[in-house]
N, C-alpha and C positions, 0 to 999 in steps of 0.2 A: 249618871252623867254619859251626854251622847261621844264627847268628844272620846274619851278610851272606847266608843265601836270604829271613829274613824282610823286611829293611828293605833299602833303597837310598837314597844317598845322594851328590848327584850336586854337585859345588859348581862357581859357575859369576862368576867376577871383572864386575863389570855394569862398564858405561863411566864413575857413577860411584864409582867406584876400592871401593863398598863388596862384599863375598861373601856372593852369598845361597848357599845351602847349601837346597837342594830333597829334603822327606823322602820318603818313599813307605814303606809297605808299614805291616808292626805294630813294636810298639816295646814286646818284653814279658819276659821271663828270658831268652830265649837270644838277641837281636838290642839290648843294655842294653850291652853291650859296644861294639860298631860304635856303638850310636845317641854314647854319651861321646867316642867318635874322635874324632867329627863334629863335636860339638859346638865340641872343641877345636881342631883344625881350621879351627872354624869363628872362632874367638878369636885364633887366633895370626895369622891373616892377616892383619890391617890395624889401622886403627883403628873400623871398623865390621862387623856386619853382618847378612844379614836372616835369619832361619831359617825354609824354609817349610815346616810340616806340614800344609797342606792335603791329601797324599794319604796322608795317615797312617789308619790306619784302625783302627786301636789303638797304646791308649799304655798301658800299667802303672802302676805305681806309682812303678816305676823308670827310669822315662820323666820319669813328674812330680819326682821325685828329682834328678835331673840339671838338670831345666832350672833349678831350684833351683842348683842349684850354679853354675852357666852363672852364672849372677845376678851369682852370689855373687863368681864371677872377675873377671867383665865389671866390676863397682863397684872393684874391687884393680888392676885395670890399668888402669881408664879406658877402659877402648871402651863405645863405644856398638851397641845390639844390638836386635833387634825382632824379635817372633815373627810370622808369619800365622799363625790359624789362625781366619780368620772361616770357615770350611766344613766343617770337618772333627768329627769327636768329641769332639775335645780341648776348643774349650769351654766344652762343658757342665762335663766336671770342673770346670774353669778356671775356673769360676761357683762352684762350688758350695764349695770345700775356698774362693774366699779369691784364690787366687794371680791375679784376678784384677787384684784392685788390685796387685800387688804385681810382676809382670813386663809387661814391654813388649807388649801385644802390639797389634797392626796387624789391620787385614780383609783387606788385600789385599799383594798385592810392593807395585805402584806405591803406593800410603801409606807403605809401611813406607819405603822408596828417598828416599821426597824428605822423609820424616821425620830421614833417616839419613845425607843429601847435603847439609845443607844448611846454616845457615851456622859450627852448631857443629862440625859437623867435621872444617871447615878447617884 
């Protein structure tokens, strides 16, 4: 499947029990399913997860749709999560579309980990 050649998703379990999904590459039509699978693994991983998009070089509309779907799913399951997109080309479209106001964004992975491993995550 060509999607696996376009993006890579690496899951890392942090000492704070928060799972971090590091995504690299392009999220487009050919890789959207792999991206959705990675998001589903993050949601299934426990009480909190961080989606690190700093390695993403392009994200098409299917990727943004997957973020919104994941946000709704985390709310349904009462799972805390955060998106790190501080230096990636993802942040500008998030701002333009207003998703920046809806999705839980953090500038860095340590910032997201600090927020998600706080008292509410216990």
